[in-house]
N, C-alpha and C positions, 0 to 999 in steps of 0.2 A: 064482819068479814070484809065488807065493801070499804070500810074506813081503813083497815089495815092494808088492803090492796092499793088504795089511793095514796097512803103514806109511802108505800114501797115505790110507787111510780114517781112521787115527788123526790124521794131519795135517789132514784135512778137518774132523774134530771140533774141533780147536783153532781153525780158521778160523771154524767155525760158532759157537763160544763168543764170538768177537769180534763176529760178526754179531748175535748175541742181545743183547749189551751195547749195540751201536749202535742196535738197534731200541728199546731202553729209553731211551737218551739222546735220540734224535731224535723218536720217536713216542709213547713211553710206552704206556699201556694201549690206545691206538688200534691198536697193532700186535699185539694178542693172537693173532689168527689166524696171521699170518706167524711169530710167535714160537713158537707151538705146532707149526707145520709144521717150523720149524728144529729144534726139540727132537726131533720124531719122526724126522727124518732122522738126527740125531746118535745117537739111541738105536739106530736100525737099524745105523749104521756101527759102533757099539760092539759089537753082537752079531756083525756080519759080520767085523770085523777079528780078533776072537778065533777065530772059526771057521776063517778062512783061515790065521792064524798057526799053529794047531795042525795044519794039513794041509801046511805047508811041508816038503818032503822034507829040507831042510838042518837044520831045527829049531834053528838058531842065531839067537837073537833079535838084531835090529839095535839100534842106539842108540834109535831110535824105539820099537821093541817093548819094550825094557827100561823105557821111560818112559811106557808106555801108561796106567798108572794116573794119572799126572800129568794127562794129557788128560782123563780121567774127572773128576778133582777140579776142574779148571779149568772144564769144561763145566757141572758141577753148580753151581759157584759162580756161573757166568754166569747160570744160571736165577734164582738168589737175587738177583743184582744187577738183572736185568731186572724181577723182581717188585717190588723195592724202588724202582727208578727209575720204575716205572709207578704207584706209590702204593698198592700192595696190602699192602706191609709197611712199617711206620714205620721211618724211617732209623735212629733210636736203637736199635730192636730189632735191625735188620740188623747194625749196627755192633757192638752188644754181643754178639750171638750169634757173629759172625765172630771177634771178639777172643777170646772164650772158646774157640772151636773151634781157633783157631791156637795159643793158649797151651797148651791141653791136648794137642793133637796133637804139638806140638814137644816138650813135656815128656815125654810118654809114648813117642813115636816108635814106635808100633805101628800097622800098617795097619788092624786091626779097629776101632780107636778112630776113625781118620779115616773109615772106612766108616760108622760109627755117626752121625757128624755129617752125612755126605752123605745118609744115609737120612732124617734129621730134616728136612733141606732138601727132599728129594723129597716126603715126606708133607705138609709144610707147603704147598708149592707146589701139590700135588695137591688138597688140601682147599680152598685158595683158588680154584683153577680151577673145581672143582665148585660151590663156593658162588656165585661170580660169573657163571660161564658153564656152567650145567648140561649143555647139549648138547655143548659142546666138551669139558668134563670127562669126560662119558660116552664120547666118542670116544677120548680119551686112555686111559681105564681099559680099554676094549676092546682098544686097540692094545697097551698094555703087558701085558695079560693074554695076548694072542696071542703076544707075544715070550716071556713066561714059559713058556707051554706048549711052544713050540718049543725053548726052552732048558732044559726041565724036568730032564732027567737030570743036567746039570751043576749046576743050581740046587739040586736035591734033595741033591746031594752037598756042595756048598760052603756052603749056608746053615747047616746044623747045625755044621759045622766052624768057621765064623765065630762063631757064638753061643758055642761052647765056648771058643774062643780069647779072646773078649771077657770071658767069665765068669772065666777064669783070670787075665786081666790085672787085672780088678776085685778079685779075691781076692789079688792080689799075687804070683801064681805066674809072671809073665812071659808070653812069647809062645808 
């Protein structure tokens, strides 16, 4: 049961990625509040689906569970697209960054490299949000900080491992 619920949350995040892009296409920057709400719901589903999947007594990942990282990538890219469509990021910069990210990620084929590009997007979008909408940005920072505190034991374990893995890749040692 927990595994199915986790899969449903992952699928929900994919749907929310589409909603976020649609908000950018139809409403642009005027939809910043709904876009942030969509993002907050997606971040919550990301945290909850992992929690549930790890508590599934069968512990056999489904097809959706094995591709959960793809949902994370698509949602993060949807935020990039929303901010581009809304005029916060110049189209040429969004396209250039996306092209570099795709070429490097496909060339290296290592998850830590993809995660690095995702974090660049997260930080860029966060800075833009704080700059243009300080109150909304503060709400997001507090929300993400709360999620980080809740997830701290896992985050404290995974972040240094990710950094070491990325360092090894950059030094040519592989994954």
